[in-house]
C-alpha positions as CSV (number, residue, x, y, z in Angstrom):
1,X,0.1,0.0,0.0
2,X,1.4,3.5,-1.0
3,X,1.8,5.6,2.2
4,X,1.1,9.4,2.1
5,X,1.2,10.0,5.7
6,X,5.1,10.8,5.4
7,X,5.5,14.5,6.1
8,X,8.4,15.0,3.8
9,X,6.4,13.6,0.9
10,X,3.3,15.7,1.7
11,X,5.5,18.9,1.8
12,X,7.0,17.7,-1.6
13,X,3.5,17.3,-3.2
14,X,2.5,20.8,-1.7
15,X,5.6,22.3,-3.2
16,X,5.0,20.7,-6.8
17,X,1.3,21.9,-6.4
18,X,2.6,25.5,-5.7
19,X,4.7,25.3,-8.8
20,X,1.7,24.4,-10.9
21,X,-0.3,27.4,-9.5
22,X,2.5,29.8,-10.4
23,X,2.5,28.2,-14.0
24,X,-1.3,28.6,-14.3
25,X,-1.0,32.1,-13.0
26,X,1.5,33.1,-15.8
27,X,-0.5,31.2,-18.3
28,X,-3.7,32.6,-17.5
29,X,-3.1,36.0,-15.9
30,X,-5.1,34.8,-12.6
31,X,-4.9,32.6,-9.7
32,X,-6.5,29.1,-10.2
33,X,-9.8,29.0,-8.1
34,X,-11.5,26.2,-6.1
35,X,-15.0,25.4,-5.1
36,X,-15.9,22.9,-2.1
37,X,-19.3,21.5,-1.7
38,X,-19.7,19.8,1.8
39,X,-22.5,17.6,2.8
40,X,-23.1,16.0,6.2
41,X,-21.8,16.6,9.8
42,X,-19.5,19.0,11.5
43,X,-16.6,16.4,10.9
44,X,-17.2,16.8,7.2
45,X,-17.2,20.6,7.6
46,X,-13.8,20.5,9.3
47,X,-12.3,18.1,6.7
48,X,-13.4,20.6,4.1
49,X,-11.7,23.4,6.1
50,X,-8.3,21.4,6.0
51,X,-8.9,20.8,2.2
52,X,-9.3,24.5,1.8
53,X,-6.3,25.2,3.9
54,X,-4.2,22.8,1.9
55,X,-5.5,24.4,-1.4
56,X,-4.7,27.8,-0.4
57,X,-1.2,26.9,0.8
58,X,-0.8,25.6,-2.7
59,X,-1.8,29.0,-4.1
60,X,-5.4,28.5,-5.0
61,X,-8.2,30.8,-4.1
62,X,-12.0,30.4,-3.3
63,X,-14.0,30.8,-6.6
64,X,-16.5,33.4,-6.6
65,X,-18.9,31.2,-8.3
66,X,-19.0,27.5,-9.3
67,X,-18.9,28.3,-13.0
68,X,-15.4,30.0,-12.6
69,X,-13.9,27.0,-10.5
70,X,-10.7,25.3,-11.9
71,X,-11.0,22.7,-9.2
72,X,-14.3,21.6,-7.6
73,X,-14.3,19.1,-4.6
74,X,-17.4,17.2,-3.2
75,X,-17.1,16.2,0.6
76,X,-19.9,13.5,0.8
77,X,-22.0,12.1,3.6
78,X,-23.5,8.5,3.8
79,X,-25.6,9.0,6.9
80,X,-29.0,9.8,5.0
81,X,-30.4,8.8,1.6
82,X,-31.1,12.5,0.8
83,X,-27.5,13.5,1.1
84,X,-26.7,10.6,-1.5
85,X,-29.3,12.0,-3.8
86,X,-28.3,15.7,-3.5
87,X,-24.7,14.7,-4.1
88,X,-25.3,12.9,-7.4
89,X,-27.7,15.7,-8.5
90,X,-24.8,18.2,-7.9
91,X,-22.0,16.2,-9.6
92,X,-24.3,15.6,-12.5
93,X,-24.7,19.3,-13.2
94,X,-20.8,19.6,-13.8
95,X,-20.7,17.4,-16.8
96,X,-21.6,20.4,-19.3
97,X,-19.1,22.5,-17.6
98,X,-16.1,20.1,-18.3
99,X,-14.2,21.4,-21.1
100,X,-10.7,20.5,-22.0
101,X,-10.0,18.7,-18.6
102,X,-11.3,21.6,-16.5
103,X,-12.6,21.9,-13.9
104,X,-10.7,19.1,-12.2
105,X,-13.3,17.3,-10.0
106,X,-12.6,15.4,-7.0
107,X,-14.9,13.3,-4.6
108,X,-14.0,12.3,-1.1
109,X,-15.8,11.7,2.2
110,X,-17.9,8.9,3.6
111,X,-19.7,7.8,0.4
112,X,-16.3,7.0,-1.1
113,X,-15.8,4.4,1.7
114,X,-18.8,2.3,0.2
115,X,-18.1,0.2,-3.0
116,X,-21.6,0.8,-4.2
117,X,-21.0,4.5,-4.4
118,X,-17.5,4.3,-6.0
119,X,-19.0,2.0,-8.6
120,X,-21.5,4.7,-9.3
121,X,-19.1,7.2,-9.8
122,X,-16.8,5.0,-11.9
123,X,-19.7,3.9,-14.4
124,X,-22.1,6.8,-14.4
125,X,-19.8,9.9,-13.8
126,X,-16.5,9.0,-15.6
127,X,-15.6,12.7,-15.9
128,X,-15.0,12.8,-12.2
129,X,-11.0,12.8,-12.1
130,X,-10.2,11.2,-8.6
131,X,-11.8,9.7,-5.5
132,X,-10.6,10.1,-1.9
133,X,-11.7,8.2,1.3
134,X,-13.2,10.0,4.4
135,X,-10.7,12.3,6.0
136,X,-8.1,11.6,3.5
137,X,-6.8,15.3,3.4
138,X,-3.1,14.5,3.3
139,X,-3.7,12.6,-0.2
140,X,-5.3,15.6,-1.7
141,X,-2.1,17.3,-3.1
142,X,-1.0,13.8,-4.7
143,X,-4.4,13.2,-6.1
144,X,-4.7,16.7,-7.8
145,X,-1.0,16.1,-9.1
146,X,-1.9,12.6,-10.5
147,X,-4.8,14.1,-12.1
148,X,-2.6,16.8,-13.8
149,X,-0.1,14.5,-15.0
150,X,-2.8,12.3,-16.6
151,X,-4.4,15.1,-18.3
152,X,-2.6,14.9,-21.7
153,X,-3.9,11.2,-22.1
154,X,-7.0,9.3,-22.1
155,X,-7.6,8.3,-18.5
156,X,-10.2,7.0,-16.0
157,X,-11.1,8.4,-12.9
158,X,-8.5,7.8,-10.3
159,X,-9.6,5.6,-7.2
160,X,-7.3,6.7,-4.6
161,X,-9.6,5.5,-1.6
162,X,-7.2,2.9,-0.4
163,X,-4.1,5.2,0.0
164,X,-3.0,5.2,3.6
165,X,-3.3,8.5,5.5
166,X,-3.0,10.3,9.0
167,X,-6.5,10.1,10.7
168,X,-6.0,13.7,12.0
169,X,-4.0,15.3,9.2
170,X,-1.5,16.7,11.7
171,X,0.2,19.8,10.8
172,X,-1.7,20.2,7.7
173,X,-3.1,24.0,7.1
174,X,-6.6,24.9,7.9
175,X,-8.8,27.7,6.5
176,X,-11.5,28.2,9.2
177,X,-14.8,28.9,8.0
178,X,-15.2,31.4,10.9
179,X,-12.1,32.3,12.7
180,X,-14.1,33.1,16.0
181,X,-15.4,29.5,16.1
182,X,-12.9,26.7,15.5
183,X,-13.8,22.9,14.9
184,X,-11.2,20.6,16.5
185,X,-11.3,16.9,16.0
186,X,-10.6,14.7,19.0
187,X,-11.3,11.2,17.6
188,X,-12.7,9.6,14.6
189,X,-14.7,6.4,13.9
190,X,-17.2,4.5,16.1
191,X,-17.4,1.3,17.8
192,X,-21.1,1.3,18.7
193,X,-22.5,-0.4,15.6
194,X,-26.0,1.0,15.9
195,X,-28.1,-1.2,13.6
196,X,-29.2,1.8,11.3
197,X,-25.8,3.6,11.1
198,X,-23.3,3.3,8.5
199,X,-20.6,5.4,10.2
200,X,-18.4,2.5,11.6
201,X,-18.2,1.2,8.1
202,X,-17.2,4.5,6.5
203,X,-15.2,6.1,9.4
204,X,-13.8,2.9,10.8
205,X,-13.1,2.2,14.4
206,X,-12.7,4.7,17.2
207,X,-9.2,6.4,17.1
208,X,-8.4,8.9,19.6
209,X,-6.1,11.9,19.1
210,X,-3.2,12.5,21.5
211,X,-4.2,14.7,24.2
212,X,-1.4,17.2,23.8
213,X,-2.0,17.5,20.0
214,X,-5.5,18.4,20.8
215,X,-4.7,21.2,23.4
216,X,-2.0,22.5,20.9
217,X,-4.6,22.9,18.1
218,X,-6.8,24.6,20.6
219,X,-4.2,27.1,21.6
220,X,-3.3,28.1,18.2
221,X,-7.1,28.3,17.2
222,X,-7.6,30.9,20.4
223,X,-4.2,32.7,19.6
224,X,-5.8,33.1,15.9
225,X,-9.0,34.7,17.3
226,X,-11.3,31.7,18.2
227,X,-13.9,32.6,21.0
228,X,-15.4,29.2,20.7
229,X,-14.0,25.7,20.3
230,X,-16.3,22.8,19.1
231,X,-14.6,19.5,20.1
232,X,-15.7,16.7,17.4
233,X,-16.1,13.0,17.6
234,X,-18.7,10.5,16.5
235,X,-18.8,9.7,20.3
236,X,-16.7,12.2,22.3
237,X,-17.6,10.3,25.6
238,X,-15.6,7.3,24.7
239,X,-12.4,9.6,24.0
240,X,-9.3,7.6,25.1
241,X,-10.8,4.4,25.4
242,X,-8.8,2.9,22.5
243,X,-5.6,4.2,24.0
244,X,-6.2,2.8,27.4
245,X,-7.2,-0.6,25.8
246,X,-3.6,-0.7,24.3
247,X,-2.1,-0.1,27.7
248,X,-1.3,3.7,26.9
249,X,-1.9,6.5,29.4
250,X,-4.7,8.8,28.2
251,X,-7.1,11.0,30.1
252,X,-10.9,10.6,29.5
253,X,-13.2,13.1,27.9
254,X,-14.2,14.9,31.1
255,X,-10.3,15.7,32.0
256,X,-9.9,16.8,28.2
257,X,-13.0,19.2,28.4
258,X,-11.7,20.6,31.7
259,X,-8.1,21.2,30.3
260,X,-9.7,23.0,27.1
261,X,-11.9,25.0,29.2
262,X,-8.8,26.4,31.0
263,X,-7.2,27.7,27.9
264,X,-6.6,31.4,28.4
265,X,-8.8,33.8,26.3
266,X,-11.0,31.2,25.3
267,X,-14.8,32.0,25.9
268,X,-16.6,28.8,25.5
269,X,-16.1,25.1,24.6
270,X,-18.8,23.2,22.7
271,X,-18.6,19.3,22.0
272,X,-20.6,16.7,20.0
273,X,-21.7,14.2,19.9
274,X,-22.3,12.4,23.3
275,X,-23.6,8.8,23.4
276,X,-26.0,8.2,26.2
277,X,-24.4,4.8,27.3
278,X,-21.2,6.6,28.0
279,X,-22.4,9.7,29.8
280,X,-20.7,9.6,33.2
281,X,-21.5,11.2,36.4
282,X,-17.9,12.7,36.3
283,X,-18.8,14.3,32.8
284,X,-21.9,15.7,34.2
285,X,-20.0,17.2,37.0
286,X,-17.6,18.9,34.6
287,X,-20.4,20.0,32.5
288,X,-22.3,21.4,35.6
289,X,-19.4,23.2,37.3
290,X,-17.1,24.6,34.4
291,X,-18.3,27.9,33.3
292,X,-16.4,27.9,30.1
293,X,-18.1,24.4,29.0
294,X,-21.4,25.2,27.3
295,X,-24.6,24.8,29.3
296,X,-26.0,22.6,26.6
297,X,-25.6,19.1,25.4
298,X,-26.7,17.2,22.2
299,X,-27.7,13.7,23.4
300,X,-29.2,11.7,20.6
301,X,-32.3,9.6,21.9
302,X,-33.5,8.1,18.7
303,X,-36.5,6.3,20.2
304,X,-38.5,6.3,23.5
305,X,-39.3,2.7,23.1
306,X,-37.1,0.1,25.0
307,X,-38.1,-2.5,22.4
308,X,-36.8,-0.3,19.5
309,X,-33.8,0.9,21.4
310,X,-32.7,-2.8,21.7
311,X,-33.1,-3.4,18.0
312,X,-31.0,-0.3,17.4
313,X,-28.4,-1.6,19.5
314,X,-28.4,1.6,21.4
315,X,-27.4,-0.1,25.0
316,X,-29.5,2.1,27.1
317,X,-33.1,2.2,28.1
318,X,-35.6,5.1,28.1
319,X,-35.6,5.2,31.9
320,X,-31.8,5.5,31.8
321,X,-31.9,8.1,29.3
322,X,-34.5,10.2,31.4
323,X,-32.2,9.9,34.4
324,X,-29.3,11.4,32.5
325,X,-31.5,14.4,31.3
326,X,-32.7,15.0,35.0
327,X,-29.1,14.9,36.3
328,X,-28.0,17.2,33.5
329,X,-30.8,19.8,34.2
330,X,-30.2,19.6,37.9
331,X,-26.4,20.0,37.5
332,X,-26.7,23.6,36.0
333,X,-29.4,26.1,35.9
334,X,-30.6,26.9,32.3
335,X,-29.2,23.8,31.0
336,X,-30.5,23.0,27.4
337,X,-30.7,19.5,25.9
338,X,-31.1,18.7,22.3
339,X,-31.6,15.2,20.6
340,X,-31.8,13.2,17.4
341,X,-35.1,11.3,16.7
342,X,-35.9,8.6,14.0
343,X,-39.3,7.8,13.0
344,X,-40.2,4.6,11.2
345,X,-37.4,2.3,12.5
346,X,-38.2,-1.1,10.8
347,X,-41.0,-2.9,13.1
348,X,-41.8,0.3,14.9
349,X,-45.4,0.0,16.0
350,X,-48.0,2.8,17.1
351,X,-47.2,1.8,20.8
352,X,-43.3,2.2,20.3
353,X,-44.2,5.8,18.6
354,X,-46.4,6.8,21.4
355,X,-43.4,5.8,23.9
356,X,-41.2,8.4,21.9
357,X,-43.9,11.1,22.2
358,X,-44.3,10.5,25.9
359,X,-40.6,10.7,26.5
360,X,-40.2,13.9,24.5
361,X,-42.9,15.4,26.7
362,X,-40.9,14.2,29.9
363,X,-37.6,15.4,28.7
364,X,-38.9,18.5,27.2
365,X,-36.2,18.8,24.6
366,X,-35.3,22.4,23.8
367,X,-34.6,21.4,20.1
368,X,-34.4,18.1,18.0
369,X,-33.1,17.0,14.6
370,X,-35.9,14.7,13.4
371,X,-35.5,12.2,10.7
372,X,-37.6,9.5,8.9
373,X,-35.6,6.4,8.9
374,X,-33.2,5.9,6.0
375,X,-32.0,2.5,5.0
376,X,-28.3,2.4,4.5
377,X,-27.1,-0.6,2.4
378,X,-24.7,-2.6,4.5
379,X,-26.4,-2.2,7.9
380,X,-28.5,-4.7,9.6
381,X,-31.6,-2.6,9.7
382,X,-31.6,-2.2,5.9
383,X,-32.6,-5.7,5.3
384,X,-35.9,-5.1,7.4
385,X,-36.9,-2.1,5.7
386,X,-40.6,-2.0,4.3
387,X,-41.2,0.8,1.8
388,X,-45.1,0.1,1.8
389,X,-45.2,1.7,5.2
390,X,-44.0,5.3,3.9
391,X,-47.5,6.9,4.1
392,X,-48.0,5.8,7.9
393,X,-44.4,6.8,8.8
394,X,-44.8,10.3,7.2
395,X,-48.1,10.8,9.3
396,X,-46.2,9.8,12.5
397,X,-43.4,11.9,11.5
398,X,-45.7,15.0,11.1
399,X,-47.0,14.4,14.6
400,X,-43.6,14.2,16.0
401,X,-42.3,17.4,14.4
402,X,-45.4,19.1,15.6
403,X,-45.0,18.1,19.1
404,X,-41.2,19.1,19.1
405,X,-41.9,22.4,17.5
406,X,-44.3,23.3,20.4
407,X,-41.5,22.2,22.9
408,X,-39.0,24.3,21.1
409,X,-41.3,27.3,21.2
410,X,-42.2,27.0,24.8
411,X,-38.4,26.6,25.6
412,X,-37.6,29.7,23.5
413,X,-40.4,31.8,25.0
414,X,-38.9,31.6,28.5
415,X,-36.1,33.7,27.2
416,X,-38.3,36.6,26.1
417,X,-37.5,39.6,28.2
418,X,-34.1,38.3,29.1
419,X,-30.8,39.7,28.2
420,X,-28.4,37.0,26.9
421,X,-24.8,36.8,25.5
422,X,-24.7,36.1,21.7
423,X,-21.8,35.4,19.7
424,X,-22.3,37.1,16.4
425,X,-21.4,35.2,13.2
426,X,-22.3,38.0,10.7
427,X,-25.3,39.2,8.5
428,X,-28.1,36.7,8.1
429,X,-28.7,35.4,4.6
430,X,-32.2,37.1,4.4
431,X,-31.3,40.5,5.6
432,X,-27.9,42.2,5.8
433,X,-29.1,44.5,8.5
434,X,-29.9,41.7,10.8
435,X,-27.0,39.7,12.2
436,X,-27.3,36.0,13.4
437,X,-25.5,34.1,16.1
438,X,-25.7,31.8,18.9
439,X,-26.3,31.8,22.8
440,X,-24.0,30.1,25.0
441,X,-26.8,27.5,25.4
442,X,-26.9,27.0,21.6
443,X,-29.9,29.0,20.7
444,X,-30.1,30.6,17.3
445,X,-30.7,34.5,17.6
446,X,-31.3,37.0,14.9
447,X,-30.2,40.4,16.2
448,X,-31.2,43.9,15.1
449,X,-29.2,47.2,16.0
450,X,-30.4,50.2,17.7
451,X,-31.8,53.0,15.5
452,X,-29.6,55.8,14.3
453,X,-30.0,59.2,16.3
454,X,-29.2,62.7,15.1
455,X,-26.3,62.7,17.7
456,X,-24.5,60.0,15.8
457,X,-22.5,61.3,12.8
458,X,-21.3,58.0,11.5
459,X,-23.1,54.7,11.3
460,X,-22.0,52.1,13.7
461,X,-19.4,49.6,12.5
462,X,-21.5,46.4,13.0
463,X,-18.9,44.2,11.1
464,X,-16.6,45.0,14.1
465,X,-18.8,43.0,16.2
466,X,-18.4,39.9,14.3
467,X,-16.8,37.2,16.5
468,X,-17.7,38.9,19.7
469,X,-20.1,38.1,22.5
470,X,-22.5,41.1,22.7
471,X,-25.6,41.6,25.2
472,X,-29.0,41.1,23.4
473,X,-32.4,41.8,24.8
474,X,-34.7,38.8,23.5
475,X,-38.1,40.3,22.1
476,X,-39.5,37.5,20.2
477,X,-39.4,33.8,20.1
478,X,-40.3,31.2,17.3
479,X,-39.7,27.3,17.3
480,X,-36.3,27.5,15.7
481,X,-34.9,30.9,16.6
482,X,-35.2,33.9,18.8
483,X,-35.2,37.7,17.7
484,X,-33.6,40.5,19.9
485,X,-31.8,43.8,19.6
486,X,-28.6,45.1,20.9
487,X,-30.0,47.5,23.5
488,X,-26.9,49.4,24.9
489,X,-23.9,51.0,23.8
490,X,-20.6,49.1,23.8
491,X,-17.1,49.6,22.4
492,X,-16.2,47.7,19.3
493,X,-12.6,46.6,18.7
494,X,-11.8,49.9,16.6
495,X,-13.3,52.2,19.1
496,X,-16.8,53.0,17.4
497,X,-19.7,52.9,19.6
498,X,-23.1,51.3,19.0
């Protein structure tokens, strides 16, 4: 197996790619441009940030639009069928754009770890230039170079999914989507093998990142302006288990969370995702007592039926889950709990579904990601799927969504009239005069600014507040977001007042 985890080889690949960028710039009078389309979870988002960092280190720049791209990358997700369908739709639209070998098209991510999807690309989308596996960012420069070297002759799609790589792409450049909110991977893979989930087959077994490497990346991100850190893993609660099984010394997730929270100048540390079976009393203590740990947890339930939970191989009961929620809420005032819920798992009865609705009422989730069961080829549950039940499942799904929308609205309404800290991300997509951001307990807030007065000669510099926590008075609540206004003057970084 050819290995690309050697640091000198990677440096050489990057150097050669920079030489190509310089030649391209001389020939075309502009820098080569790239576009990355990302599907899936925050882990995929972070992989795309590393890919962007590599490309910009090599001299490429973000494309203003897809049509002006010289390189297009797709980062794929296999968790839901709709992500598969969206990806194939997007890649198919590139076929008319491809002229004289441009744009170079590469596909990586979880879908490329499955033979069925690789074969689809190879047979139905032969204009794709190369395929990489999930998290294979260190192979990216070599993949582009191989494509460029093959461009002068008839070629087929390069399948590089089996090339070895560093699971954490250590020392690779990163272009963060938001400098004030940094994604930091602490582990990859999953050992749980939930019967509906494809992740263990695409991301592999759990592999924890060295403790000091995580802290060093966090320190660099904070030094670079990050106010928040998001620690990422398929199951962050099991961090370090694989190292300890090998006889290596490694702290668990509670200790890691505490240490990250103590990094100077860091405002808040977030984390996801937590598995209920591994949520310890020690972790609950850390969440409840560390001011810089977010007063929020995302704790996937999936179903409120013990029978279905057993079929899902989740390894906890509804009663155990509710006990965790109560401990979490008791540990810290204002603690928010969000979750994942699946409707229509094979064999689910109305009684099973009613158990889920009952538990939702008891737990009073502040928000939830809700899904209709999606069969994933290669998982045990896929063999039990009955497509004839879709109408019944859709009706159940609508009932569940309506209930969660009510619970979310009631949760958000409790914040009306309160002043909360919001980390501003920037202008909202719908209205450039409205900024959006998130509270410390992970609520989305749309923020308006004070009206201009005759005493203010210059308009306020709202952009100076991006990446800062600001006090916002909440005036209105919906199921999915809050609305508020910045109701006091405050100094911005460049001295302007609002």
